[in-house]
C-alpha positions in Angstrom: 94.2 121.9 142.8 94.0 126.1 142.6 97.4 126.2 141.0 96.8 123.8 138.5 93.8 125.4 137.2 95.6 128.5 137.3 98.6 127.3 135.2 96.0 125.8 132.7 93.7 129.0 132.5 97.1 131.1 131.8 98.6 129.0 129.2 95.5 128.9 127.5 95.3 132.7 127.6 98.8 132.7 125.9 97.7 130.4 123.4 94.9 132.2 122.3 96.8 135.8 122.0 99.6 133.7 119.7 96.8 132.2 117.7 95.0 135.5 116.9 98.0 136.3 115.0 97.8 133.3 112.8 96.0 133.7 109.7 95.8 129.9 108.6 93.3 128.2 110.4 95.0 125.0 109.8 98.3 126.3 111.4 96.5 127.8 114.2 95.2 124.4 115.1 98.8 123.2 115.0 100.3 125.7 116.8 97.4 125.4 119.5 97.9 121.6 120.1 101.5 122.4 120.7 101.1 125.4 123.1 98.3 123.6 125.2 99.8 120.5 125.8 101.6 119.7 129.0 105.0 119.4 127.2 107.4 119.7 130.7 105.1 116.7 132.0 105.3 114.7 128.6 109.1 114.9 128.5 109.6 113.6 132.0 107.4 110.4 131.2 109.6 109.9 127.9 112.7 110.2 130.0 111.7 107.8 132.3 109.9 105.3 129.8 113.4 105.7 127.9 115.7 105.4 130.7 117.5 108.4 129.6 118.5 111.8 131.6 118.9 113.4 128.3 117.2 113.1 125.0 116.9 115.1 121.5 113.5 115.6 120.6 111.6 117.3 117.9 107.7 118.8 118.0 105.2 117.5 115.4 101.7 118.4 115.6 99.7 115.8 113.8 96.5 116.1 111.5 94.3 119.0 112.1 96.1 119.3 115.7 94.3 116.3 117.0 97.5 115.1 118.4 101.1 116.3 119.6 103.7 113.9 118.3 107.3 113.8 120.1 110.1 112.0 117.9 112.7 111.1 120.6 116.4 110.3 119.5 115.2 109.0 115.9 114.1 106.1 117.8 110.7 106.7 119.3 107.6 108.4 118.2 105.3 109.6 121.4 102.0 110.5 120.5 99.5 112.6 122.8 96.1 113.2 122.1 95.2 117.2 122.1 91.4 116.6 121.1 89.0 114.0 122.1 88.3 111.4 119.3 85.1 111.3 117.9 85.7 108.4 115.3 85.9 105.5 118.2 85.7 105.0 121.6 89.1 103.8 123.8 90.9 104.5 120.4 94.6 103.7 121.5 93.4 100.4 122.9 91.7 99.8 119.9 94.6 100.8 117.6 96.7 98.5 119.7 94.7 95.5 119.5 94.0 95.3 115.7 97.6 96.3 114.8 98.7 93.5 117.1 96.7 91.2 114.8 97.2 92.2 111.4 100.9 92.4 112.0 100.5 88.8 112.2 100.1 88.6 108.5 100.9 91.7 106.9 103.6 91.7 104.3 104.3 94.9 105.3 105.5 96.1 108.5 103.0 97.2 111.0 104.0 99.2 114.0 102.1 98.3 117.2 101.9 100.8 119.8 103.1 100.7 123.7 100.2 102.3 125.7 101.4 104.6 128.8 99.3 106.5 131.0 99.8 110.5 131.5 97.3 111.7 134.1 93.7 110.8 132.5 95.2 110.3 129.2 96.9 107.5 127.1 100.1 108.2 125.2 101.2 106.0 122.3 104.7 104.9 121.4 105.8 103.6 118.4 109.2 102.9 116.6 110.5 105.3 114.3 110.2 104.4 110.4 112.3 106.3 108.1 111.2 107.1 104.5 109.3 108.7 102.3 105.4 108.6 102.2 103.9 107.2 98.8 102.4 110.6 97.9 105.5 112.3 98.2 107.0 109.7 95.9 104.3 110.2 93.5 105.0 113.9 93.2 108.4 113.0 91.7 106.9 112.3 88.4 110.0 110.3 86.8 110.6 107.9 89.9 106.5 107.6 89.9 106.4 106.6 86.2 109.6 103.8 86.7 108.1 102.6 89.8 104.4 102.7 89.4 103.5 99.3 88.7 106.0 97.8 91.2 104.6 100.2 94.1 100.7 99.3 92.8 101.3 95.7 92.9 103.0 96.2 96.8 99.7 98.1 97.8 97.4 95.7 96.3 99.0 92.7 97.7 98.8 94.5 101.1 95.4 95.4 101.2 94.3 91.9 99.7 96.2 90.4 102.7 94.9 92.9 105.3 91.5 92.7 103.9 90.8 89.2 104.0 92.4 88.5 107.6 89.1 87.8 110.3 90.3 86.5 113.4 87.4 86.4 115.7 89.3 88.2 118.4 88.7 91.3 116.5 84.7 91.0 116.1 84.2 93.5 118.6 85.7 95.8 116.6 83.6 95.5 113.8 80.4 97.3 113.3 79.0 93.9 112.0 80.5 90.8 113.7 79.0 88.7 111.0 80.1 90.7 108.0 83.0 88.3 106.3 85.7 89.8 103.9 85.1 89.6 100.2 85.9 91.6 96.9 87.1 95.1 98.0 85.8 94.6 101.6 87.4 93.7 104.8 90.1 95.3 107.2 91.4 98.7 105.6 92.5 102.1 106.4 91.0 104.9 104.5 94.5 107.1 103.9 96.8 104.9 101.7 98.8 108.1 100.1 100.1 109.3 103.5 100.8 106.0 105.6 103.2 103.9 103.5 106.7 104.5 103.9 108.9 103.8 101.4 112.6 102.8 101.3 114.1 105.5 99.1 117.0 103.3 97.5 114.7 100.5 96.6 111.3 101.6 96.3 110.2 98.7 98.9 107.3 99.7 100.9 108.9 99.0 104.4 105.7 99.8 106.4 102.5 101.3 106.8 101.7 103.5 110.2 99.3 105.5 111.9 96.4 102.7 112.5 93.9 105.5 114.1 91.0 105.0 111.9 91.3 101.3 110.5 87.6 99.8 109.9 86.1 96.7 108.3 84.0 96.9 105.6 83.9 98.3 102.1 87.0 100.0 100.6 86.3 100.4 97.1 85.8 104.4 97.4 89.6 104.3 98.0 90.2 103.5 93.9 89.1 107.0 93.0 90.8 110.2 93.7 89.9 113.9 92.3 94.0 114.5 91.6 94.8 112.8 88.1 97.9 111.2 88.8 97.0 109.8 92.2 93.4 108.5 90.1 95.7 107.1 87.8 97.6 105.3 90.5 94.6 104.0 92.3 93.2 102.6 89.1 96.9 100.6 88.4 96.3 99.6 92.6 92.7 98.4 91.6 94.1 96.4 88.7 96.6 94.6 90.5 94.2 93.9 93.6 91.9 92.1 90.8 94.4 90.0 89.8 95.2 88.8 93.1 92.0 88.5 94.0 91.0 86.5 91.0 93.9 83.9 91.7 
């Protein structure tokens, strides 16, 4: 126990020294998340889970350093929590249960995490989904203008189907179990631009990833953005959504 505490203390000391040399606050958070994580132990867990002695991996830090992501053999992504999540208790189990249900009706692939235990934390394993994000595509103006309506219809259809699904098994994850789906109300995810994965050849949306912050309620605020280009796209999505909802 003493050696374990000493190892952790030394790791944090080294991390603080390195981070003290980094100017960007966001970069510091990402570096801190990577250096403070028990990478060696995680790799042992991953090798055992994969059943492989040798693996190729790439380390990525999640948004604001909240998670450490390890991409393995371009097949799996393991997510290790580096910070306590204030969004919801038991967020890993919550995400698994909700995605498992929503995947039954979703017109777009939803990766359902497999949960693994590492010491006192839960590590999530996802299948890798290749593609570019909606935000990345929108930044390519010519491609965006050409496929804007096609993409907007896919997003709107996805929002409509997911929002109106209301199984009893998910009532415990709603703030108000009696609340029912309606116009711009239901299951939703607040980050549409970074989590839609698009096939670069067909421009078809192939998956929607990272359901940590999924919730049930009004999502009309998603159709407004400060960025003029993104705002234009979300207005197109809103128009497509209205057409689908009226039918």
